[in-house]
N, C-alpha and C positions, 0 to 999 in steps of 0.2 A: 658269317652267316648269311645266308641266302635272301634276297628279297622278294624273290619270287618265291614260295610254298612249294617243298616238292611234290604235295597230292595235287597241286592244282598245275606243273607241267607238262601229264601227259596232255589234259583237256587243252591247254594253251596250242599245243603241237600239233594236235588232229584238229582245231579251229584255221589254226594258220596254213592247214597240208590242206585242208578241204576247201580254204575260202579264198587265200591267195593264187594270181597267176602269175605273173610276172617276177621278179627279184626286187627288194629295196634298200636301199641303201639308207643310214639313219647317219647323218653327219652332226655330232654335238661338240658344239663350242663350251670350254670349261675355263674357270679361273678358281684353282682350288683352293688358293690362299685365301680369299677373299669371300668366295661363295659358298654358302651355308650348305647347300643342296648339290653341290656340283659332283660331290664323291658319290653319293646316292644314286644318282641319275647316272653318272656312267657307269655303276656294277649293276645299274638296271638294266639297261641297253646292253651292255655285252652279257648278259643270262638269258635275257628276249634271243640273242644271234645268235646264242648257241642251241636253243631249242629247235632255230629254223635254220634251216641249210640255206634260204631265199633270204637271209638278213644278216649284213653285212653292214659292220660300224665305224665312223671314221673319228677321229678325235682332233680336236683344234683347240689351241691355245687362244682366247678371246683377245689378248694384247698382244702376244708376236704373233699370229697369224690375223692380224688387224685386216688385212688390204682379203683377206679371203671371208672373215665375216663381213666387212663393206659391199663383198662380192654376191653377199647371199639375204643381205636388207638385215643383220643380226645385231641387236643392239641392248641386247643384255645376254647375260647367264645367271642359271642353265639354260641353254637353247638347244633344240632340238628339229633339224632341218630333214624333213620325209620325203625322200625322192623315189620316185619310180623312172621310168624310161626317161622321164624329164624331170626339171623344178616346176611343180604345180603350184608350188607359192603355199604350200601346207607345213607350218611353223607350230610348235610348242615349245611356251617355254615355262622352266618348271619343272619340278620331281612330278613324273605322271604315275602317280600311287593312289591307291585309294580307288574311287571311282573311275578317277581320271587316268587309271591302268586301263581300262577300257577303253575309252579314248584315244590312245597310244594304240592300241589292237584295231581299232576301227580303221583309225590314220593309216595304217600299214595296208590294211589291205585294201580299203579304196583307193589309195597313190597305187599299190600294187595291179590293179585292173586297169588304171586312166579311164576307168568308164564310171558310170555312176546309171542309178535305176529312175532317174527322174522321168519325168513323161515328156513327151514330146515338145508339148506346149513350151514345159518350164525349160527344157534346152534352146528351145527358138527364142526365149524371152532373152534368157543368158547370152545368146549370141548377139543380139542387139546393144549390147553393154559397149562401147567407145571408150572411153575413159577409166584410168586407174581406178579400183573399187580396194579399200583396205580394209577388211574385217578385224574386227579384235572383240572375241569372246573374252570373257573375264567370270574365272570358274574358280570352287574351292574344291579338294578331295572328299570332303562328303557330300558333295552336291548331286542327288540321283536325275534330277533334271536337266543337266548342262550336258551328256553325251548325244542326245537328239539337237542340241541347237549346234555342238563342236561340228557334230558329220553333216549337218546340211549345210554348215559354212564351208568346208574342208572340198565336200561337190560342189557348190559353186566355181572353187576354186578348179576344179580338175577341169570343170567344163568349159571355162575361159581365164586365159591366161593372164588377161587384165585385173581379176583377183587373186587378191592373198588374205591367206585366213590363219589367222594368230589364235593360238588358244592359251590364256596366260592365266597362273595361278596367283591369285590376288595374295595368298599369304606369303608368299615370296617375295612379292613387288608390294607391299604397303603403300607406296608413294604414289603407282596408278591407282590403285585404289579409291584415294585420296583425291587424287587429279580427275579422275571419271565421275568421282561421287558415287563408288559402288556400294550399295546398302544391300543388295541382295545379291543371287546368283541362281541361273545363268544370268548376266548383261551384257548387252551385244554393241558396240560402238562403230559404227560404220562411217569411214570418212570424215571422223571429227565430228559429224555433222546429226546425224540422225543415229538416233539409239531408243532400244526398248529392253525389257525386263521379262524373263521367263522363257517358256518353253515354245517361242511361237510354231505354226505348221508352216510347209513348205513354200505355200503359197503366200501366207502375208509377209514370212519372212523376205521373201521373195522382191513384195514390192516396197518395201524398206529401202533393199540393194536398188535397188530401179531409181528410187527415189536418191537416194545416197549419190549416185554415178551421174546425175542430171549437173 
C-alpha cells in the first residue's frame, strides 16, 4: 500500500518540478529490527524518489555502516540526511508524515536551491557566526505551525556551514521529549542553552541563534 496517495502524486511532482533547481540525495539510516518506523520511512522516501528524477536515495544500516553514520553526525534512526551540491547540515529524524511530509518537501526544495530568500541583512548577520550552532526543532506530525520554524532553521543551515538543523519527531524519540521538557511544539533548542516554543519569525529566531553562538 502506497504511503503517498495516488491522487497527490501529480501535485507533488508538479511542485518539485517547478521549484527544485539541482539534484538532491536523501541518505537514510535505518535499523529495521529495532526501529518502529524505519520501514515506513524507507518506503516513503523511495516513493518520493520515484516521483522525481532529481531525487535519489541511499540506504544504510545504522550499526553496520556506523562509520558513515558518524561521518554525517547521525545518532538515532530513522534518520534522513538531505544532501544537495554539498552537505548543508539538514537532517530529519523520524517518519516525515502528516504535516511533516511538507517539511520534507520543503527541505528537498531548499537544499536543491542551495540558497535562500532571506534579506541581505539576515544573510550578513548569519555570516558573522564563527562558532558551531546546533539547532534542534522538536515537532509532531499533527503540528501545523512547525513548518515555518523547520524551514527557517534549515535555511539558516544553508546560509552558514557552521549551522546544523535537526528536525526531530518527538513521538518517535520520547526520551528526547523528556530530556528537553517538550510540552508543546514546535520547540527549538539551540546549542543546548537557548530555547523557545512556538513559531518565531525570521528576525526573532535569528536573535536566538546569535545569542546561542556567543
